[in-house]
N, C-alpha and C positions, 0 to 999 in steps of 0.2 A: 114203701108199699110192695107187697107181695102179690103176684098175679099168677094163678095156675094156668098153664097152656092147655086149654080145653074149649070145647064149643060153647061152653056157657059164657066164656069172656071174649067172644067174637067182636063185640062193639069196641072193646079196647084194642085188641090185636089187629083189627082192620085199620085202625088210625094210622098205622106205620106202613101200609100197603100203597100209600099214595105220596109221590115226591112232593107235591103241593103242600100236603099237611106236615110233612117233615120240615119243609122250608118255613112254614108258619111257625113250628116250634123253635126253629133256629132263630128267627126274627124275635120272637117274644122272649127268648132267652136273653137278648140284648136289653130290651126294654118293653114296656107295655105299649100297645099300639091300637088305633082305632081301625075300623073296617076300611075307611078310605085310604089310610096310609098303607095298610097290608095290600090293598088292591093295586096301588101304585108301585109298591116294592115288588110285587109278584108279576105285575102286568097281566092281571086277571080281572074281570069284571066284578064289581062289589057283590052282586047276588050269589056268585059262585064261591067267593071268599066266605060269605055268610053261612052257606051250607057246610063248608068245611069246619068252620067255627063251631057250628052247632053239633057236629059230630065228635069233635074235640071235647066240648063241654059234656056231652053225654057219657064220654069215657072218664070224666073227671081230670083231664090232663089241662084243660084251659078253663078259666072262669072269666066272665064279663060283667060289667057294670055300666049303666047308663048314667052319664054326667052331662051337665050342661056345656054346650060349645057355643061358638060364635054364631052358628045359625041353627039353633035348637039343640035337642039331645043327640048325643053321640054315643056309640058303644065302644068302651074301652076294654081290650082283651088283655089278660094277664096270664102268664105261664104259671099254673097252680101246682102241678106235680113236679117235684125236683128229681125224683129217681124212682125207678121201679125194678124188682127183681122177678125174672120169669122163673117159675117153678115147673120143671119138666118131669122129674121123678125124684124118689128118695125123701119126700117131705109130705106130710098129710095136706090135703086140699085145704086152702085158707078158709073157704066157706064153712068147713066142717069143724073149725076151731073155735072154742069160745073166746070172745073178745072183751077185754076191759079197757075202757078209754077214759083218761084223766087229762084235764086241762089245768096247768098250774101256772097262775100269774107270776111274773118275774120277781115280784116283790115278796113271794111267799117262801123265801129261803128260811131254813131252820138253823143254819150255822154259817159263819164266815169268818174269814181272817184276810184282811186286805190292806194295801198301802196305796197312798194317792199316786197319781191323780185319781179322784173318786167322786161319785156322787149318785143321786137318785132323783127321779122326778115322776110326778103323776101325769095324767094327761092335761092338767090345768096349771101345774106350778111345781117349782123345785120343792123337795123335801130336805129341809135343813140347809146347811151351807155346803158349797163345793169343797172337796179336798180335805174333809174332816170325817175320818172313818167312824167316828162316835155316832153319826147320824144313821148308820146302818142298824143301829139298835133302837132307833126311835120307833115307837109303835106305829108311826104313820107309814113305815117302810112296806107294810103289806099292801098299800095302795100304789106301789111304784109301778109304772109301765115302762120305764127304761132304768137300767143301772149300768155303771162302769167302774172299773178299778185298774190300777197300774199293774199291780202283781198280787198274788195270793189266790184265794178261792171263795166261792160261794156253794152252799150244798143245800139240796133240796130233799125233803121226805116225800117220796111218792107213795100214795095209798095203794095197798095191795089188796085186791078184792077177790083173788081166786080162793077157792075152797079146797079143803084138805085132801080131797081125792083127785084133784087136777094136777097135771103135769105141764109146766111152762114149756112152750115151744119156741117163742121169740119175744123180745122186748124191743120196742122202737120208740126212739125220742126224737122229736123235731123241734128245732128253734131257730130263730133269727139271731145271728151273732156276728160280731166282728171284733177287731182289735179296739183298744182305747185310743182314740184319736183327738187329743185336745187341741185347742187353739186352731192353728191353720195347717197342722201336719197331715198331709194326705197319704204318705207312703210310710206305713208303719206295720210291718209284718209281725206276726205273733203266733207262738206255738202254743196252742190251746189244748190241754189235756182233759180227758173225760174218764170218769171212773164210776163204778156201780158196786156198791156194797163193799168199798175199799179195794176193789180189784180195778186196776187200770185196763181200760178197753182200747185205748187208742188216742193218738194225738193228731190234730189237724192244724196246719199252718195257714192262717189267713194271710193271703197275698198282700193286702194293704195297698193295692194300687187303683183304689176306687176314688172317684171325685167327689165333690161336695154337693152334688145335686140333692134337693130337698126330697126326703122320703115320701112316698105317696100318702101315707097316713100320719106323717109327722105333724104336730099342731103348728099353727102359724106363729104362735108366741115363742116356739122353740128357736133359739138363735145360735146354739152351739154347732160346731163342725161335725159332730157325730150325727148322722142323718139316717143312715140305714145300713144293713148288713146283708149277709147271705143266709139262706135257709140251709141248715145242716141237718141230716138225719142220720143217727146213730142206730144200728140194728145189731142186736145180739141174738144168734140162734144156735142150732145144734152144729152148724159148720164153722162158726167163728164170729168175730166182730168186724162190722163193716161201717164206713162213713161214706154215704151217698152211693152205696152199692160196691165201694172199693174195699177190698180185704185189708184190714189194718192190723189184726192181731189173731192169734189162735184161741183167744178166750171165747169160751162157748157159754151157752145159757146155764150149763151145769155148773161152771166155775162160779156163778153168781150166788149159788145156794139160796135160791128164792124159796121162801116158806110162807104158807098162807097166813101165818099168825105174826108176820113181820113186815113192816114197811120197807121200801127200797130206798136206799141212800144214793143220790146222784150228785156228784161233785164236779164242777168246772174249774179248771185251775190254769193260772198263768204263772209259771214258776220264776222266781227271780233269778235263778240259775240257768234257765233255758237259753238256747242260742239266740232265739228271737223272743225276748220278753216284751211284748207289745201290749200286754193287758188284754182285757176283755170288755165288751159292751153287749148287753142283752136287751133285745127289744121285745115288747109285748104288745098287746092290742092297743091301738091308738097312736103307734109309733112305727117308723121304718116303712118297708115296702111291702110287708106281709101282715095282714090284720090277725095275728094269731099270738097265743101265749106259748109256753112250753108244753107240746102235745105229746102225750104218753100212750102208747097201745101195747098191752100185754095179750098175747095169745096163748091159749091153753088147750089141752085135750084131756 
């Protein structure tokens, strides 16, 4: 997410002027919490916490949902925003850019080359047999809500809706991802590389030190150890390539050679020769901790 530092975005910027709101963000970064738990952790009365949460919701930083608790309904708060880049100068105002948004289900890959351990599942059942790469070609793969592989790649064709007189300014891709963790292996770091139109934009190493707590949206029938991942956001603009706001390469939007009459190829790779070849798991809607597919935003002027 890119935010211009201007009076128009005061609701967002003011969220960070309060130590309490920053502490709420820190707590929700660890795990989702209800208002009562936040109140206890902060030693602040619940109505005050509720007002802070409302402000964070308006800014798009936090989202909340009402769920049934032991004593009626309770409000569960989640950290929705994973990173933001503040634009001071040298870039066009975000609100002045044309924006194209695409949501790609994880099963809608257009090409793959993988090795076990591997598999796919919809939100109701497994698709084919585990550890048999042939099922990645099964027509049912388009319904996959989660997929995993030990090494290799999956590639997606992202529709490109910009018109021929527009110039791309930034491309942003967000997804929930982790290494491939079969059986009861919880510590499995993985070097996961991302490329666009055949150009490598950066590599992220999944730390592989997360437990086996059930994903917030993972179906009850799902019994495998792969439960949830982390949201990763890749952004390529005129300054370079970034993962969660951290500069990872000097590849710019110009290097991708985006053209209005060509789709964008996005590849996710776990190389067998990488230092940490821990595989890849991708979570879509109905799985993991974030109820989203692969979200793509292309901004042009």
